[in-house]
TORKOL-4160 file (C-alpha; in steps of 0.2 Angstrom, whole numbers, padded with zeros to 4 digits, m for minus):
493
<pt num="1" X="0000" Y="0000" Z="0000"/>
<pt num="2" X="0007" Y="0017" Z="m0005"/>
<pt num="3" X="0007" Y="0032" Z="0006"/>
<pt num="4" X="m0007" Y="0040" Z="m0004"/>
<pt num="5" X="m0018" Y="0025" Z="m0001"/>
<pt num="6" X="m0017" Y="0028" Z="0018"/>
<pt num="7" X="m0023" Y="0045" Z="0017"/>
<pt num="8" X="m0041" Y="0051" Z="0018"/>
<pt num="9" X="m0037" Y="0064" Z="0004"/>
<pt num="10" X="m0023" Y="0056" Z="m0007"/>
<pt num="11" X="m0020" Y="0072" Z="m0016"/>
<pt num="12" X="m0011" Y="0078" Z="m0001"/>
<pt num="13" X="0003" Y="0066" Z="m0006"/>
<pt num="14" X="0014" Y="0075" Z="m0019"/>
<pt num="15" X="0030" Y="0069" Z="m0027"/>
<pt num="16" X="0034" Y="0085" Z="m0036"/>
<pt num="17" X="0041" Y="0102" Z="m0032"/>
<pt num="18" X="0029" Y="0116" Z="m0032"/>
<pt num="19" X="0034" Y="0132" Z="m0041"/>
<pt num="20" X="0023" Y="0146" Z="m0047"/>
<pt num="21" X="0007" Y="0137" Z="m0043"/>
<pt num="22" X="0013" Y="0122" Z="m0053"/>
<pt num="23" X="0018" Y="0104" Z="m0048"/>
<pt num="24" X="0035" Y="0102" Z="m0056"/>
<pt num="25" X="0047" Y="0088" Z="m0061"/>
<pt num="26" X="0066" Y="0090" Z="m0061"/>
<pt num="27" X="0072" Y="0094" Z="m0079"/>
<pt num="28" X="0088" Y="0083" Z="m0076"/>
<pt num="29" X="0079" Y="0068" Z="m0071"/>
<pt num="30" X="0087" Y="0067" Z="m0054"/>
<pt num="31" X="0077" Y="0061" Z="m0040"/>
<pt num="32" X="0079" Y="0055" Z="m0022"/>
<pt num="33" X="0070" Y="0042" Z="m0012"/>
<pt num="34" X="0061" Y="0046" Z="0004"/>
<pt num="35" X="0061" Y="0032" Z="0018"/>
<pt num="36" X="0051" Y="0028" Z="0033"/>
<pt num="37" X="0064" Y="0028" Z="0047"/>
<pt num="38" X="0055" Y="0015" Z="0057"/>
<pt num="39" X="0053" Y="0002" Z="0044"/>
<pt num="40" X="0066" Y="0007" Z="0030"/>
<pt num="41" X="0051" Y="0006" Z="0017"/>
<pt num="42" X="0052" Y="0018" Z="0003"/>
<pt num="43" X="0038" Y="0031" Z="0004"/>
<pt num="44" X="0041" Y="0039" Z="m0013"/>
<pt num="45" X="0053" Y="0049" Z="m0023"/>
<pt num="46" X="0055" Y="0068" Z="m0025"/>
<pt num="47" X="0063" Y="0077" Z="m0040"/>
<pt num="48" X="0080" Y="0087" Z="m0038"/>
<pt num="49" X="0077" Y="0103" Z="m0047"/>
<pt num="50" X="0091" Y="0109" Z="m0059"/>
<pt num="51" X="0099" Y="0126" Z="m0055"/>
<pt num="52" X="0089" Y="0135" Z="m0068"/>
<pt num="53" X="0073" Y="0129" Z="m0060"/>
<pt num="54" X="0078" Y="0136" Z="m0043"/>
<pt num="55" X="0080" Y="0153" Z="m0053"/>
<pt num="56" X="0063" Y="0151" Z="m0060"/>
<pt num="57" X="0056" Y="0149" Z="m0043"/>
<pt num="58" X="0064" Y="0166" Z="m0039"/>
<pt num="59" X="0056" Y="0173" Z="m0055"/>
<pt num="60" X="0039" Y="0167" Z="m0050"/>
<pt num="61" X="0041" Y="0174" Z="m0032"/>
<pt num="62" X="0047" Y="0191" Z="m0039"/>
<pt num="63" X="0032" Y="0192" Z="m0051"/>
<pt num="64" X="0020" Y="0187" Z="m0036"/>
<pt num="65" X="0028" Y="0200" Z="m0024"/>
<pt num="66" X="0020" Y="0215" Z="m0034"/>
<pt num="67" X="0003" Y="0209" Z="m0031"/>
<pt num="68" X="0004" Y="0201" Z="m0014"/>
<pt num="69" X="0012" Y="0216" Z="m0006"/>
<pt num="70" X="m0002" Y="0227" Z="m0014"/>
<pt num="71" X="m0015" Y="0217" Z="m0005"/>
<pt num="72" X="m0022" Y="0225" Z="0011"/>
<pt num="73" X="m0016" Y="0217" Z="0026"/>
<pt num="74" X="m0034" Y="0210" Z="0030"/>
<pt num="75" X="m0035" Y="0202" Z="0013"/>
<pt num="76" X="m0019" Y="0193" Z="0016"/>
<pt num="77" X="m0026" Y="0188" Z="0033"/>
<pt num="78" X="m0041" Y="0181" Z="0025"/>
<pt num="79" X="m0031" Y="0169" Z="0014"/>
<pt num="80" X="m0020" Y="0164" Z="0028"/>
<pt num="81" X="m0035" Y="0160" Z="0039"/>
<pt num="82" X="m0042" Y="0149" Z="0025"/>
<pt num="83" X="m0025" Y="0140" Z="0025"/>
<pt num="84" X="m0026" Y="0138" Z="0044"/>
<pt num="85" X="m0044" Y="0131" Z="0042"/>
<pt num="86" X="m0038" Y="0118" Z="0029"/>
<pt num="87" X="m0023" Y="0113" Z="0040"/>
<pt num="88" X="m0035" Y="0109" Z="0054"/>
<pt num="89" X="m0048" Y="0100" Z="0043"/>
<pt num="90" X="m0034" Y="0089" Z="0037"/>
<pt num="91" X="m0024" Y="0087" Z="0053"/>
<pt num="92" X="m0026" Y="0068" Z="0053"/>
<pt num="93" X="m0018" Y="0066" Z="0036"/>
<pt num="94" X="m0005" Y="0078" Z="0039"/>
<pt num="95" X="0000" Y="0069" Z="0055"/>
<pt num="96" X="0001" Y="0053" Z="0046"/>
<pt num="97" X="0012" Y="0059" Z="0033"/>
<pt num="98" X="0023" Y="0067" Z="0046"/>
<pt num="99" X="0024" Y="0051" Z="0056"/>
<pt num="100" X="0028" Y="0040" Z="0041"/>
<pt num="101" X="0042" Y="0052" Z="0035"/>
<pt num="102" X="0049" Y="0058" Z="0051"/>
<pt num="103" X="0045" Y="0044" Z="0063"/>
<pt num="104" X="0038" Y="0053" Z="0078"/>
<pt num="105" X="0023" Y="0045" Z="0087"/>
<pt num="106" X="0006" Y="0049" Z="0079"/>
<pt num="107" X="0000" Y="0059" Z="0095"/>
<pt num="108" X="0016" Y="0070" Z="0094"/>
<pt num="109" X="0013" Y="0072" Z="0075"/>
<pt num="110" X="m0005" Y="0078" Z="0078"/>
<pt num="111" X="0002" Y="0090" Z="0091"/>
<pt num="112" X="0014" Y="0097" Z="0079"/>
<pt num="113" X="0000" Y="0100" Z="0066"/>
<pt num="114" X="m0010" Y="0110" Z="0079"/>
<pt num="115" X="0006" Y="0119" Z="0084"/>
<pt num="116" X="0011" Y="0123" Z="0066"/>
<pt num="117" X="m0007" Y="0129" Z="0062"/>
<pt num="118" X="m0007" Y="0140" Z="0077"/>
<pt num="119" X="0007" Y="0151" Z="0069"/>
<pt num="120" X="m0003" Y="0153" Z="0053"/>
<pt num="121" X="m0017" Y="0160" Z="0063"/>
<pt num="122" X="m0006" Y="0171" Z="0074"/>
<pt num="123" X="0003" Y="0179" Z="0060"/>
<pt num="124" X="m0013" Y="0181" Z="0049"/>
<pt num="125" X="m0019" Y="0193" Z="0063"/>
<pt num="126" X="m0002" Y="0200" Z="0067"/>
<pt num="127" X="0000" Y="0206" Z="0049"/>
<pt num="128" X="m0014" Y="0218" Z="0053"/>
<pt num="129" X="m0004" Y="0226" Z="0067"/>
<pt num="130" X="0012" Y="0230" Z="0058"/>
<pt num="131" X="0011" Y="0248" Z="0063"/>
<pt num="132" X="0023" Y="0262" Z="0060"/>
<pt num="133" X="0026" Y="0277" Z="0071"/>
<pt num="134" X="0023" Y="0296" Z="0072"/>
<pt num="135" X="0039" Y="0304" Z="0077"/>
<pt num="136" X="0038" Y="0321" Z="0086"/>
<pt num="137" X="0047" Y="0333" Z="0074"/>
<pt num="138" X="0063" Y="0343" Z="0077"/>
<pt num="139" X="0061" Y="0351" Z="0060"/>
<pt num="140" X="0050" Y="0366" Z="0058"/>
<pt num="141" X="0034" Y="0363" Z="0048"/>
<pt num="142" X="0038" Y="0345" Z="0045"/>
<pt num="143" X="0029" Y="0328" Z="0049"/>
<pt num="144" X="0040" Y="0314" Z="0054"/>
<pt num="145" X="0036" Y="0295" Z="0055"/>
<pt num="146" X="0039" Y="0277" Z="0049"/>
<pt num="147" X="0030" Y="0264" Z="0039"/>
<pt num="148" X="0033" Y="0246" Z="0038"/>
<pt num="149" X="0036" Y="0238" Z="0021"/>
<pt num="150" X="0039" Y="0219" Z="0016"/>
<pt num="151" X="0057" Y="0216" Z="0014"/>
<pt num="152" X="0055" Y="0205" Z="m0002"/>
<pt num="153" X="0057" Y="0187" Z="m0007"/>
<pt num="154" X="0061" Y="0176" Z="0008"/>
<pt num="155" X="0070" Y="0159" Z="0007"/>
<pt num="156" X="0066" Y="0147" Z="0020"/>
<pt num="157" X="0077" Y="0132" Z="0024"/>
<pt num="158" X="0069" Y="0120" Z="0036"/>
<pt num="159" X="0074" Y="0104" Z="0046"/>
<pt num="160" X="0067" Y="0087" Z="0047"/>
<pt num="161" X="0063" Y="0086" Z="0066"/>
<pt num="162" X="0048" Y="0097" Z="0064"/>
<pt num="163" X="0044" Y="0096" Z="0046"/>
<pt num="164" X="0028" Y="0106" Z="0046"/>
<pt num="165" X="0029" Y="0118" Z="0061"/>
<pt num="166" X="0046" Y="0125" Z="0056"/>
<pt num="167" X="0039" Y="0130" Z="0039"/>
<pt num="168" X="0023" Y="0138" Z="0045"/>
<pt num="169" X="0032" Y="0148" Z="0059"/>
<pt num="170" X="0043" Y="0156" Z="0046"/>
<pt num="171" X="0031" Y="0156" Z="0030"/>
<pt num="172" X="0016" Y="0163" Z="0039"/>
<pt num="173" X="0026" Y="0178" Z="0046"/>
<pt num="174" X="0034" Y="0182" Z="0029"/>
<pt num="175" X="0018" Y="0180" Z="0020"/>
<pt num="176" X="0008" Y="0190" Z="0032"/>
<pt num="177" X="0021" Y="0204" Z="0030"/>
<pt num="178" X="0018" Y="0204" Z="0011"/>
<pt num="179" X="0033" Y="0193" Z="0006"/>
<pt num="180" X="0032" Y="0178" Z="m0005"/>
<pt num="181" X="0042" Y="0163" Z="0000"/>
<pt num="182" X="0053" Y="0149" Z="m0007"/>
<pt num="183" X="0054" Y="0134" Z="0005"/>
<pt num="184" X="0068" Y="0122" Z="0004"/>
<pt num="185" X="0062" Y="0107" Z="0016"/>
<pt num="186" X="0074" Y="0094" Z="0022"/>
<pt num="187" X="0076" Y="0079" Z="0010"/>
<pt num="188" X="0071" Y="0067" Z="0023"/>
<pt num="189" X="0054" Y="0075" Z="0026"/>
<pt num="190" X="0048" Y="0084" Z="0010"/>
<pt num="191" X="0030" Y="0077" Z="0010"/>
<pt num="192" X="0024" Y="0088" Z="0024"/>
<pt num="193" X="0030" Y="0103" Z="0015"/>
<pt num="194" X="0022" Y="0098" Z="m0001"/>
<pt num="195" X="0005" Y="0094" Z="0008"/>
<pt num="196" X="0006" Y="0112" Z="0015"/>
<pt num="197" X="0008" Y="0118" Z="m0003"/>
<pt num="198" X="m0007" Y="0109" Z="m0009"/>
<pt num="199" X="m0017" Y="0116" Z="0005"/>
<pt num="200" X="m0010" Y="0134" Z="0002"/>
<pt num="201" X="m0016" Y="0132" Z="m0016"/>
<pt num="202" X="m0034" Y="0127" Z="m0010"/>
<pt num="203" X="m0034" Y="0142" Z="0002"/>
<pt num="204" X="m0032" Y="0154" Z="m0013"/>
<pt num="205" X="m0014" Y="0159" Z="m0010"/>
<pt num="206" X="m0009" Y="0166" Z="m0027"/>
<pt num="207" X="0004" Y="0157" Z="m0038"/>
<pt num="208" X="0022" Y="0161" Z="m0034"/>
<pt num="209" X="0018" Y="0167" Z="m0016"/>
<pt num="210" X="0022" Y="0149" Z="m0008"/>
<pt num="211" X="0035" Y="0139" Z="m0017"/>
<pt num="212" X="0043" Y="0123" Z="m0013"/>
<pt num="213" X="0060" Y="0118" Z="m0021"/>
<pt num="214" X="0068" Y="0102" Z="m0019"/>
<pt num="215" X="0086" Y="0097" Z="m0023"/>
<pt num="216" X="0104" Y="0094" Z="m0017"/>
<pt num="217" X="0105" Y="0105" Z="m0001"/>
<pt num="218" X="0122" Y="0114" Z="m0005"/>
<pt num="219" X="0117" Y="0118" Z="m0023"/>
<pt num="220" X="0100" Y="0125" Z="m0018"/>
<pt num="221" X="0106" Y="0135" Z="m0004"/>
<pt num="222" X="0121" Y="0142" Z="m0014"/>
<pt num="223" X="0109" Y="0148" Z="m0028"/>
<pt num="224" X="0097" Y="0156" Z="m0015"/>
<pt num="225" X="0110" Y="0164" Z="m0005"/>
<pt num="226" X="0119" Y="0171" Z="m0021"/>
<pt num="227" X="0102" Y="0178" Z="m0028"/>
<pt num="228" X="0101" Y="0196" Z="m0025"/>
<pt num="229" X="0082" Y="0196" Z="m0027"/>
<pt num="230" X="0081" Y="0185" Z="m0012"/>
<pt num="231" X="0081" Y="0198" Z="0002"/>
<pt num="232" X="0079" Y="0187" Z="0017"/>
<pt num="233" X="0084" Y="0170" Z="0022"/>
<pt num="234" X="0078" Y="0160" Z="0037"/>
<pt num="235" X="0086" Y="0144" Z="0042"/>
<pt num="236" X="0083" Y="0131" Z="0056"/>
<pt num="237" X="0097" Y="0118" Z="0058"/>
<pt num="238" X="0114" Y="0115" Z="0064"/>
<pt num="239" X="0126" Y="0129" Z="0069"/>
<pt num="240" X="0139" Y="0122" Z="0057"/>
<pt num="241" X="0127" Y="0124" Z="0042"/>
<pt num="242" X="0121" Y="0141" Z="0049"/>
<pt num="243" X="0138" Y="0148" Z="0049"/>
<pt num="244" X="0140" Y="0143" Z="0030"/>
<pt num="245" X="0124" Y="0151" Z="0025"/>
<pt num="246" X="0128" Y="0167" Z="0034"/>
<pt num="247" X="0145" Y="0168" Z="0024"/>
<pt num="248" X="0136" Y="0164" Z="0008"/>
<pt num="249" X="0123" Y="0178" Z="0011"/>
<pt num="250" X="0136" Y="0191" Z="0015"/>
<pt num="251" X="0139" Y="0196" Z="m0003"/>
<pt num="252" X="0121" Y="0200" Z="m0006"/>
<pt num="253" X="0119" Y="0208" Z="0012"/>
<pt num="254" X="0103" Y="0198" Z="0015"/>
<pt num="255" X="0092" Y="0199" Z="0031"/>
<pt num="256" X="0097" Y="0183" Z="0039"/>
<pt num="257" X="0088" Y="0174" Z="0054"/>
<pt num="258" X="0095" Y="0158" Z="0061"/>
<pt num="259" X="0088" Y="0146" Z="0073"/>
<pt num="260" X="0103" Y="0135" Z="0077"/>
<pt num="261" X="0109" Y="0122" Z="0089"/>
<pt num="262" X="0106" Y="0120" Z="0107"/>
<pt num="263" X="0114" Y="0112" Z="0122"/>
<pt num="264" X="0100" Y="0115" Z="0136"/>
<pt num="265" X="0105" Y="0114" Z="0154"/>
<pt num="266" X="0091" Y="0107" Z="0166"/>
<pt num="267" X="0095" Y="0114" Z="0183"/>
<pt num="268" X="0087" Y="0106" Z="0198"/>
<pt num="269" X="0088" Y="0116" Z="0215"/>
<pt num="270" X="0091" Y="0108" Z="0232"/>
<pt num="271" X="0073" Y="0112" Z="0237"/>
<pt num="272" X="0064" Y="0102" Z="0223"/>
<pt num="273" X="0055" Y="0086" Z="0226"/>
<pt num="274" X="0067" Y="0074" Z="0217"/>
<pt num="275" X="0053" Y="0063" Z="0209"/>
<pt num="276" X="0044" Y="0078" Z="0202"/>
<pt num="277" X="0060" Y="0086" Z="0195"/>
<pt num="278" X="0065" Y="0069" Z="0188"/>
<pt num="279" X="0049" Y="0066" Z="0179"/>
<pt num="280" X="0050" Y="0084" Z="0172"/>
<pt num="281" X="0068" Y="0081" Z="0166"/>
<pt num="282" X="0063" Y="0065" Z="0157"/>
<pt num="283" X="0049" Y="0074" Z="0148"/>
<pt num="284" X="0062" Y="0088" Z="0143"/>
<pt num="285" X="0075" Y="0076" Z="0137"/>
<pt num="286" X="0066" Y="0064" Z="0127"/>
<pt num="287" X="0053" Y="0074" Z="0117"/>
<pt num="288" X="0055" Y="0070" Z="0099"/>
<pt num="289" X="0066" Y="0056" Z="0104"/>
<pt num="290" X="0079" Y="0069" Z="0109"/>
<pt num="291" X="0079" Y="0076" Z="0092"/>
<pt num="292" X="0074" Y="0093" Z="0097"/>
<pt num="293" X="0085" Y="0109" Z="0099"/>
<pt num="294" X="0075" Y="0112" Z="0116"/>
<pt num="295" X="0080" Y="0095" Z="0123"/>
<pt num="296" X="0088" Y="0095" Z="0140"/>
<pt num="297" X="0106" Y="0090" Z="0136"/>
<pt num="298" X="0115" Y="0093" Z="0152"/>
<pt num="299" X="0105" Y="0089" Z="0168"/>
<pt num="300" X="0113" Y="0098" Z="0183"/>
<pt num="301" X="0106" Y="0092" Z="0200"/>
<pt num="302" X="0111" Y="0098" Z="0217"/>
<pt num="303" X="0122" Y="0085" Z="0226"/>
<pt num="304" X="0110" Y="0084" Z="0241"/>
<pt num="305" X="0096" Y="0076" Z="0230"/>
<pt num="306" X="0107" Y="0069" Z="0216"/>
<pt num="307" X="0105" Y="0050" Z="0220"/>
<pt num="308" X="0087" Y="0051" Z="0223"/>
<pt num="309" X="0084" Y="0061" Z="0207"/>
<pt num="310" X="0094" Y="0048" Z="0197"/>
<pt num="311" X="0083" Y="0034" Z="0205"/>
<pt num="312" X="0067" Y="0042" Z="0200"/>
<pt num="313" X="0074" Y="0047" Z="0183"/>
<pt num="314" X="0079" Y="0029" Z="0179"/>
<pt num="315" X="0062" Y="0023" Z="0185"/>
<pt num="316" X="0052" Y="0035" Z="0173"/>
<pt num="317" X="0064" Y="0032" Z="0159"/>
<pt num="318" X="0061" Y="0013" Z="0160"/>
<pt num="319" X="0043" Y="0016" Z="0157"/>
<pt num="320" X="0045" Y="0024" Z="0140"/>
<pt num="321" X="0040" Y="0013" Z="0126"/>
<pt num="322" X="0051" Y="0013" Z="0110"/>
<pt num="323" X="0043" Y="0008" Z="0093"/>
<pt num="324" X="0035" Y="0013" Z="0077"/>
<pt num="325" X="0026" Y="0029" Z="0079"/>
<pt num="326" X="0010" Y="0022" Z="0071"/>
<pt num="327" X="0008" Y="0009" Z="0085"/>
<pt num="328" X="m0002" Y="0013" Z="0101"/>
<pt num="329" X="0006" Y="0020" Z="0117"/>
<pt num="330" X="0023" Y="0023" Z="0109"/>
<pt num="331" X="0033" Y="0037" Z="0117"/>
<pt num="332" X="0049" Y="0037" Z="0107"/>
<pt num="333" X="0050" Y="0033" Z="0088"/>
<pt num="334" X="0066" Y="0030" Z="0078"/>
<pt num="335" X="0080" Y="0042" Z="0075"/>
<pt num="336" X="0080" Y="0050" Z="0058"/>
<pt num="337" X="0093" Y="0038" Z="0050"/>
<pt num="338" X="0107" Y="0026" Z="0054"/>
<pt num="339" X="0120" Y="0040" Z="0055"/>
<pt num="340" X="0110" Y="0047" Z="0070"/>
<pt num="341" X="0111" Y="0031" Z="0079"/>
<pt num="342" X="0129" Y="0029" Z="0076"/>
<pt num="343" X="0132" Y="0047" Z="0082"/>
<pt num="344" X="0122" Y="0043" Z="0098"/>
<pt num="345" X="0132" Y="0027" Z="0101"/>
<pt num="346" X="0148" Y="0036" Z="0099"/>
<pt num="347" X="0143" Y="0050" Z="0112"/>
<pt num="348" X="0139" Y="0036" Z="0124"/>
<pt num="349" X="0155" Y="0026" Z="0121"/>
<pt num="350" X="0165" Y="0042" Z="0123"/>
<pt num="351" X="0157" Y="0046" Z="0140"/>
<pt num="352" X="0159" Y="0029" Z="0147"/>
<pt num="353" X="0178" Y="0029" Z="0141"/>
<pt num="354" X="0180" Y="0045" Z="0151"/>
<pt num="355" X="0173" Y="0039" Z="0167"/>
<pt num="356" X="0154" Y="0041" Z="0166"/>
<pt num="357" X="0143" Y="0027" Z="0173"/>
<pt num="358" X="0130" Y="0019" Z="0161"/>
<pt num="359" X="0114" Y="0017" Z="0173"/>
<pt num="360" X="0102" Y="0011" Z="0159"/>
<pt num="361" X="0102" Y="0009" Z="0140"/>
<pt num="362" X="0102" Y="m0008" Z="0133"/>
<pt num="363" X="0103" Y="m0006" Z="0114"/>
<pt num="364" X="0100" Y="m0025" Z="0111"/>
<pt num="365" X="0082" Y="m0021" Z="0115"/>
<pt num="366" X="0081" Y="m0008" Z="0100"/>
<pt num="367" X="0066" Y="m0014" Z="0089"/>
<pt num="368" X="0075" Y="m0009" Z="0073"/>
<pt num="369" X="0091" Y="m0002" Z="0065"/>
<pt num="370" X="0086" Y="0016" Z="0066"/>
<pt num="371" X="0080" Y="0015" Z="0084"/>
<pt num="372" X="0091" Y="0020" Z="0100"/>
<pt num="373" X="0085" Y="0015" Z="0117"/>
<pt num="374" X="0085" Y="0029" Z="0130"/>
<pt num="375" X="0102" Y="0030" Z="0139"/>
<pt num="376" X="0105" Y="0037" Z="0156"/>
<pt num="377" X="0123" Y="0042" Z="0161"/>
<pt num="378" X="0129" Y="0049" Z="0177"/>
<pt num="379" X="0146" Y="0057" Z="0182"/>
<pt num="380" X="0146" Y="0067" Z="0166"/>
<pt num="381" X="0160" Y="0079" Z="0165"/>
<pt num="382" X="0167" Y="0094" Z="0155"/>
<pt num="383" X="0179" Y="0083" Z="0145"/>
<pt num="384" X="0165" Y="0072" Z="0137"/>
<pt num="385" X="0157" Y="0075" Z="0120"/>
<pt num="386" X="0140" Y="0074" Z="0128"/>
<pt num="387" X="0144" Y="0090" Z="0138"/>
<pt num="388" X="0148" Y="0100" Z="0123"/>
<pt num="389" X="0139" Y="0092" Z="0108"/>
<pt num="390" X="0121" Y="0093" Z="0104"/>
<pt num="391" X="0117" Y="0074" Z="0104"/>
<pt num="392" X="0100" Y="0075" Z="0095"/>
<pt num="393" X="0097" Y="0058" Z="0103"/>
<pt num="394" X="0089" Y="0050" Z="0118"/>
<pt num="395" X="0104" Y="0051" Z="0129"/>
<pt num="396" X="0103" Y="0059" Z="0146"/>
<pt num="397" X="0118" Y="0065" Z="0156"/>
<pt num="398" X="0117" Y="0069" Z="0174"/>
<pt num="399" X="0130" Y="0079" Z="0184"/>
<pt num="400" X="0130" Y="0085" Z="0202"/>
<pt num="401" X="0134" Y="0102" Z="0208"/>
<pt num="402" X="0137" Y="0110" Z="0225"/>
<pt num="403" X="0130" Y="0128" Z="0224"/>
<pt num="404" X="0121" Y="0141" Z="0213"/>
<pt num="405" X="0137" Y="0150" Z="0207"/>
<pt num="406" X="0145" Y="0133" Z="0202"/>
<pt num="407" X="0129" Y="0128" Z="0192"/>
<pt num="408" X="0128" Y="0145" Z="0183"/>
<pt num="409" X="0146" Y="0142" Z="0178"/>
<pt num="410" X="0142" Y="0125" Z="0172"/>
<pt num="411" X="0126" Y="0129" Z="0163"/>
<pt num="412" X="0135" Y="0143" Z="0153"/>
<pt num="413" X="0150" Y="0132" Z="0149"/>
<pt num="414" X="0144" Y="0130" Z="0131"/>
<pt num="415" X="0145" Y="0139" Z="0114"/>
<pt num="416" X="0126" Y="0137" Z="0113"/>
<pt num="417" X="0113" Y="0148" Z="0120"/>
<pt num="418" X="0096" Y="0143" Z="0115"/>
<pt num="419" X="0086" Y="0137" Z="0130"/>
<pt num="420" X="0088" Y="0133" Z="0148"/>
<pt num="421" X="0077" Y="0125" Z="0162"/>
<pt num="422" X="0077" Y="0129" Z="0180"/>
<pt num="423" X="0067" Y="0119" Z="0193"/>
<pt num="424" X="0066" Y="0127" Z="0210"/>
<pt num="425" X="0054" Y="0135" Z="0221"/>
<pt num="426" X="0066" Y="0148" Z="0229"/>
<pt num="427" X="0062" Y="0164" Z="0220"/>
<pt num="428" X="0079" Y="0172" Z="0225"/>
<pt num="429" X="0087" Y="0157" Z="0217"/>
<pt num="430" X="0076" Y="0158" Z="0202"/>
<pt num="431" X="0080" Y="0176" Z="0199"/>
<pt num="432" X="0098" Y="0175" Z="0202"/>
<pt num="433" X="0100" Y="0160" Z="0190"/>
<pt num="434" X="0088" Y="0167" Z="0177"/>
<pt num="435" X="0097" Y="0183" Z="0175"/>
<pt num="436" X="0114" Y="0175" Z="0175"/>
<pt num="437" X="0110" Y="0162" Z="0161"/>
<pt num="438" X="0117" Y="0166" Z="0144"/>
<pt num="439" X="0102" Y="0159" Z="0135"/>
<pt num="440" X="0089" Y="0167" Z="0124"/>
<pt num="441" X="0074" Y="0157" Z="0133"/>
<pt num="442" X="0073" Y="0151" Z="0151"/>
<pt num="443" X="0059" Y="0140" Z="0157"/>
<pt num="444" X="0055" Y="0139" Z="0176"/>
<pt num="445" X="0046" Y="0124" Z="0183"/>
<pt num="446" X="0039" Y="0120" Z="0166"/>
<pt num="447" X="0044" Y="0109" Z="0152"/>
<pt num="448" X="0033" Y="0118" Z="0139"/>
<pt num="449" X="0039" Y="0135" Z="0134"/>
<pt num="450" X="0035" Y="0138" Z="0116"/>
<pt num="451" X="0020" Y="0144" Z="0106"/>
<pt num="452" X="0014" Y="0158" Z="0094"/>
<pt num="453" X="0016" Y="0172" Z="0106"/>
<pt num="454" X="0034" Y="0168" Z="0111"/>
<pt num="455" X="0049" Y="0176" Z="0104"/>
<pt num="456" X="0058" Y="0160" Z="0100"/>
<pt num="457" X="0077" Y="0161" Z="0097"/>
<pt num="458" X="0094" Y="0160" Z="0105"/>
<pt num="459" X="0110" Y="0169" Z="0109"/>
<pt num="460" X="0129" Y="0165" Z="0106"/>
<pt num="461" X="0131" Y="0152" Z="0093"/>
<pt num="462" X="0112" Y="0147" Z="0094"/>
<pt num="463" X="0107" Y="0160" Z="0081"/>
<pt num="464" X="0101" Y="0177" Z="0076"/>
<pt num="465" X="0084" Y="0185" Z="0077"/>
<pt num="466" X="0067" Y="0178" Z="0084"/>
<pt num="467" X="0053" Y="0168" Z="0077"/>
<pt num="468" X="0035" Y="0170" Z="0084"/>
<pt num="469" X="0028" Y="0183" Z="0095"/>
<pt num="470" X="0026" Y="0201" Z="0090"/>
<pt num="471" X="0044" Y="0202" Z="0084"/>
<pt num="472" X="0043" Y="0187" Z="0073"/>
<pt num="473" X="0036" Y="0197" Z="0058"/>
<pt num="474" X="0049" Y="0210" Z="0060"/>
<pt num="475" X="0061" Y="0198" Z="0052"/>
<pt num="476" X="0052" Y="0201" Z="0036"/>
<pt num="477" X="0049" Y="0220" Z="0037"/>
<pt num="478" X="0059" Y="0235" Z="0033"/>
<pt num="479" X="0056" Y="0252" Z="0042"/>
<pt num="480" X="0055" Y="0266" Z="0031"/>
<pt num="481" X="0057" Y="0284" Z="0038"/>
<pt num="482" X="0048" Y="0299" Z="0030"/>
<pt num="483" X="0050" Y="0317" Z="0033"/>
<pt num="484" X="0035" Y="0327" Z="0026"/>
<pt num="485" X="0040" Y="0345" Z="0024"/>
<pt num="486" X="0027" Y="0359" Z="0021"/>
<pt num="487" X="0027" Y="0366" Z="0003"/>
<pt num="488" X="0036" Y="0382" Z="0002"/>
<pt num="489" X="0046" Y="0380" Z="0018"/>
<pt num="490" X="0064" Y="0383" Z="0018"/>
<pt num="491" X="0074" Y="0367" Z="0018"/>
<pt num="492" X="0088" Y="0365" Z="0031"/>
<pt num="493" X="0098" Y="0352" Z="0041"/>
């Protein structure tokens, strides 16, 4: 049975690129297979576009920009809300597509569809609130102010771990601002992006406003970065690739926003109930099988409750079920491919070789070659890979600390600065640690921290700019200043 036969609406499964409102093959005949990471089954094939076809997508977006930006904000809002309604109406099919190509459990995929749709609704409304300002004039007989205008074509390069929400969070903001978009989804998970294109077309989004290009990642990104008509680039992915894209965008001086790697500390204070904190840490670590930039990578527990915390963490971790995301009551699906499994194993081996203790994590129990059983390590130290690298795997490392000053130093001991967690009820400790942490987002006593109203983003090597919230749309707007002098007045400086 093919993927399309599993859907209520088979038309949501597309094996083409989408450019200028048309479903497009690659002119060179190149294509790439897409696999179900849980089973290894081939789900379908996607074309790799030739360089001139990527340029044609820019041509289409340029032509569409003239009319899309000219629409009133409420007219763009109506089309985006129609898109939102279609995402909600087709959430079961969208979730199924996501589980099959990405591997996450079906309930998690349903949650991502809801999460992704929420950005479309948020920015549909936010587009009507892109106000300028009136500036009190220091120039006689003149009126001063600003207006907000769309920056132009936006290229969006998105990852495989959240194949729908990372597109809508970027695209809805850009489109609400009046910018057409060219989406380059991850090759592992293209079908979620193409389903979004199908629904955008049904929602009345004009041709050329929402395009999906497919191809060899370095080739596509090189063209989009070098293209001067592309005025903004937004990327979510590794810090290594983010640096390369930033370099490639320099010659065309693009507006660049980057959501890059994370290495989140999860700090547990001495006043916390060890069981409560441990269960929260499990949730923070193993979301999306650890393949999440917000995943708790370094769990820092006060020495007074360390042993009891580890005991409860191991208990809760042992209750997690690993398996195919289509099966009932599965908590963790597969990793995206075999290389991710090999990286996870290398990180674990490195930690053990340097003195960490393997508390749990029997890989002989893995239900398939792309699966990795949850691992718990204690005694994690600064010299281990798990301390410095974003594991992107279900590998938890726990370290004891003695006092607040020490844990602040430990938490900040990373090039990354995306998200951090604090678990304590002491308001003085909360405020001290929160202010001292070098991270763009800090969540206190809560695993969940994201959503449409949130300015999502990091500092240091975790990126540039923010997505979501009232600031998310600013990534796609320029501020134009004006000075209106009275006719007949004498000009001056």
